[in-house]
C-alpha positions in Angstrom: 38.3 -193.1 35.3 37.1 -189.4 33.8 37.5 -188.8 30.3 38.2 -185.0 30.2 38.2 -185.0 26.7 34.7 -186.6 26.1 32.0 -184.6 24.9 29.2 -183.7 27.3 25.9 -183.5 25.5 24.3 -180.3 26.6 21.2 -180.8 24.6 17.9 -180.7 26.6 15.4 -183.0 26.2 11.9 -181.7 26.0 10.4 -184.5 27.7 12.8 -184.3 30.7 11.6 -182.9 34.0 13.7 -180.0 34.8 12.1 -179.0 38.2 14.5 -179.7 40.9 13.6 -181.9 43.9 14.6 -180.6 47.4 13.5 -183.6 49.3 10.4 -183.8 51.6 8.3 -183.3 48.6 8.9 -179.8 48.5 9.7 -178.1 45.1 11.1 -175.1 46.6 14.3 -174.7 48.5 13.9 -173.9 52.4 14.4 -170.6 53.8 17.2 -169.6 55.7 15.1 -167.7 58.3 12.3 -170.6 59.0 13.0 -172.6 62.1 13.6 -176.3 62.0 10.5 -178.3 63.1 10.7 -179.1 66.8 9.6 -182.4 68.1 6.4 -182.4 70.4 7.1 -182.8 74.0 4.4 -184.4 76.1 3.0 -182.4 79.3 4.8 -182.8 82.3 2.9 -182.7 85.5 3.3 -180.0 88.1 4.9 -180.9 91.5 2.2 -180.6 94.1 3.3 -179.2 98.0 3.3 -181.6 100.6 3.4 -179.3 103.7 0.0 -177.3 102.9 -3.2 -178.5 104.0 -5.7 -179.3 101.1 -2.8 -180.0 98.6 -2.3 -183.6 98.3 -3.1 -184.5 102.1 -5.7 -183.8 104.5 -5.0 -181.0 107.0 -4.3 -182.1 110.7 -7.1 -181.5 113.5 -4.2 -180.1 115.7 -3.0 -177.8 113.2 -4.1 -174.2 113.7 -5.9 -172.8 110.5 -4.0 -170.6 108.3 -3.9 -167.0 108.8 -6.2 -165.0 106.7 -4.7 -163.3 103.8 -3.9 -159.6 104.6 -6.0 -156.9 102.7 -3.9 -153.7 101.7 -5.6 -150.2 101.8 -7.2 -150.9 105.2 -10.6 -151.8 103.7 -12.7 -154.3 101.6 -12.5 -154.3 98.0 -9.1 -152.5 97.5 -7.3 -153.9 94.7 -3.3 -154.2 95.7 -1.1 -152.7 93.0 2.5 -153.5 91.9 4.9 -151.2 93.6 5.7 -149.4 90.2 2.1 -148.5 89.8 0.2 -146.0 91.7 -3.8 -145.6 91.6 -5.0 -142.8 89.3 -6.9 -140.1 91.4 -8.7 -137.6 89.6 -9.2 -134.6 91.9 -11.9 -131.9 91.0 -10.6 -129.2 89.2 -10.6 -126.1 91.5 -11.9 -122.9 89.9 -9.3 -120.0 90.6 -10.7 -116.4 91.1 -9.1 -113.9 88.9 -6.8 -111.6 91.1 -7.9 -108.6 88.8 -11.5 -108.9 89.9 -10.6 -109.3 93.4 -8.5 -106.1 93.3 -11.3 -104.4 91.5 -13.9 -105.4 94.3 -11.5 -104.3 96.9 -11.1 -101.1 95.2 -14.9 -100.5 94.6 -15.4 -101.2 98.4 -12.7 -98.4 99.5 -14.3 -96.0 97.3 -17.7 -96.6 98.6 -16.8 -96.5 102.2 -15.0 -93.1 101.7 -17.8 -91.8 99.7 -20.1 -92.9 102.6 -18.0 -91.2 105.2 -17.7 -88.0 103.4 -21.5 -87.7 103.0 -22.1 -88.2 106.5 -19.6 -85.4 107.3 -21.5 -83.3 105.1 -24.9 -84.1 106.5 -23.4 -83.2 109.9 -22.0 -80.0 108.9 -25.3 -79.0 107.4 -27.2 -80.0 110.5 -25.0 -78.0 112.7 -25.4 -75.0 110.6 -28.9 -75.2 109.5 -30.8 -75.2 113.0 -29.0 -72.2 114.3 -30.0 -70.5 110.9 -33.7 -71.6 110.9 -34.0 -70.9 114.6 -32.8 -67.2 114.0 -35.2 -67.2 111.2 -38.4 -68.7 112.9 -38.0 -66.8 116.3 -40.2 -63.8 116.0 -39.1 -60.4 117.0 -40.2 -60.1 120.7 -42.6 -57.3 121.3 -41.8 -55.4 124.4 -45.0 -54.9 126.5 -44.6 -51.9 128.8 -45.3 -52.9 132.3 -48.5 -50.8 133.5 -47.3 -48.8 136.5 -49.6 -50.1 139.4 -50.1 -47.4 142.0 -50.0 -48.9 145.2 -52.3 -47.5 148.1 -51.9 -48.4 151.8 -54.9 -49.9 153.7 -55.4 -50.5 157.6 -58.1 -53.0 158.6 -60.6 -52.0 161.0 -61.5 -55.4 162.0 -57.8 -57.0 162.0 -54.8 -55.3 163.4 -53.0 -55.5 160.2 -51.9 -52.9 157.4 -51.1 -53.5 153.8 -50.7 -52.0 150.4 -52.9 -52.8 147.4 -53.6 -51.1 144.0 -55.4 -48.0 144.3 -58.5 -48.9 142.2 -59.1 -51.9 144.2 -62.2 -52.3 146.4 -62.0 -53.2 150.2 -65.0 -55.1 152.0 -64.8 -56.3 155.5 -67.3 -58.6 157.3 -67.6 -59.7 160.6 -69.9 -62.2 162.0 -70.1 -62.4 166.1 -72.5 -65.9 165.7 -69.9 -67.8 164.0 -67.0 -67.3 166.8 -66.7 -63.7 165.8 -65.6 -64.6 162.3 -63.6 -62.0 160.4 -62.8 -61.8 156.6 -61.5 -58.8 154.4 -61.9 -59.2 150.7 -60.0 -56.8 148.2 -61.2 -56.8 144.6 -59.9 -55.2 141.3 -62.6 -53.2 139.3 -63.1 -56.1 136.4 -63.3 -59.1 138.9 -66.2 -61.3 138.1 -67.2 -64.8 138.8 -68.6 -67.4 136.3 -70.1 -70.7 137.6 -68.3 -70.4 141.1 -65.0 -69.7 139.3 -63.0 -66.3 138.8 -63.7 -65.4 135.4 -61.7 -62.2 135.2 -59.7 -59.8 137.5 -58.3 -60.3 141.0 -59.9 -61.0 144.4 -57.2 -60.7 147.6 -58.7 -62.4 150.5 -57.5 -62.3 154.1 -58.9 -64.9 156.5 -61.6 -65.8 157.5 -60.3 -66.1 161.1 -62.2 -66.8 164.2 -62.1 -67.8 167.8 -63.2 -71.4 167.4 -60.0 -72.2 165.1 -57.2 -74.4 166.7 -54.7 -72.6 168.1 -50.9 -73.3 168.0 -48.2 -72.4 170.5 -45.5 -71.3 168.1 -44.9 -71.1 164.4 -42.5 -74.0 164.3 -45.5 -76.5 165.6 -47.8 -74.7 163.0 -45.6 -75.0 160.2 -44.8 -78.7 161.3 -48.6 -79.3 160.8 -49.4 -77.1 158.0 -46.2 -77.7 155.7 -45.9 -81.3 156.3 -45.4 -82.0 152.5 -42.7 -79.2 152.2 -44.6 -77.6 149.2 -44.4 -74.2 151.0 -41.2 -72.1 151.6 -40.7 -70.7 155.0 -39.7 -66.8 154.7 -39.6 -63.8 157.2 -41.3 -60.5 155.9 -41.6 -57.6 158.1 -40.7 -59.8 161.2 -43.3 -62.2 160.2 -42.8 -65.7 159.5 -45.0 -67.0 156.7 -45.2 -70.3 154.7 -45.4 -68.9 151.2 -46.9 -70.5 148.1 -47.1 -68.7 144.5 -50.4 -67.0 145.3 -51.0 -67.6 149.1 -49.3 -67.4 152.6 -50.0 -68.5 156.0 -49.1 -67.1 159.4 -50.0 -67.1 162.8 -52.3 -64.2 164.1 -52.6 -64.3 168.1 -51.9 -68.0 167.9 -54.6 -68.6 165.2 -53.8 -69.3 161.6 -54.3 -66.7 159.3 -54.3 -67.3 155.3 -53.8 -64.7 152.7 -54.6 -65.5 149.1 -54.9 -64.0 145.8 -57.2 -65.4 143.4 -57.4 -64.5 139.6 -58.9 -65.1 136.1 -57.3 -67.2 133.6 -55.9 -64.1 131.9 -54.3 -62.9 134.8 -52.7 -66.1 135.9 -49.1 -65.3 134.7 -48.9 -62.0 136.4 -50.7 -63.2 139.6 -47.5 -64.6 141.5 -45.6 -61.4 141.1 -48.3 -59.1 142.2 -49.0 -61.4 145.0 -45.3 -61.2 146.2 -45.4 -57.6 145.9 -48.3 -57.3 148.0 -47.1 -59.4 150.7 -43.9 -57.7 151.0 -46.1 -54.7 152.6 -47.9 -57.0 155.2 -47.7 -55.9 158.7 -49.0 -56.2 162.2 -50.1 -53.3 164.1 -50.7 -52.7 167.7 -50.6 -55.7 169.9 -51.9 -58.8 168.2 -55.3 -59.7 169.3 -58.7 -60.6 167.9 
């Protein structure tokens, strides 16, 4: 039975232990956030598969060996990654060419091409104009040399039945040698005609013949021309009803079926005028009387 009215002694004894005892040998109260100690469980053995060779039972010799494990990636040394992870591939960083530099280079190329074409056009225009100007300046004024008036004189031979005209100052010489088949020759020379080492040094010499009875005869001019003009270097002409094989300074025909040659020889200074002078002399050549030696 409790006595309510009994007095309680609240006096603290200095020799009394006032530290509370929480049990378990602890002097502090347990923390409300600490987990209570769990009892230790012994390790449980893992179940071993019974249907895989090498685990718990020897493989059967009649069973085929297990297939090799597939290797992802199509090659060796490649590690399979989980589906949510992809390999990190680092690509080399491509260097971008500045667009402004490209445009600048294109403009430079276009300007260079236009400048080159303009320069070529300028050069062509100068070339087309310059030669005409220089040629007009370089061409000397031609000096008109008056052609000397040649006075022609008709000459009739005394040993051959021919007549022709030659410059009046030329000298005529006729020779005849009965011992050489009655050979006949006519030479007509200008006053300045001269020889030097078996060559004409100056002036003109017109030679007709020589002809003789020992020379081969031809039945007609056609057969003669076929043999004498086989290389076709001569020109077949007809002058005063006489057919000739004419060259620049010589000509050949038939006199009584015997070949007759007329030739003009000249010095080095007279070679340019010799062809025209020979043509002028040949145009006056004629046969007289009946042809015969």
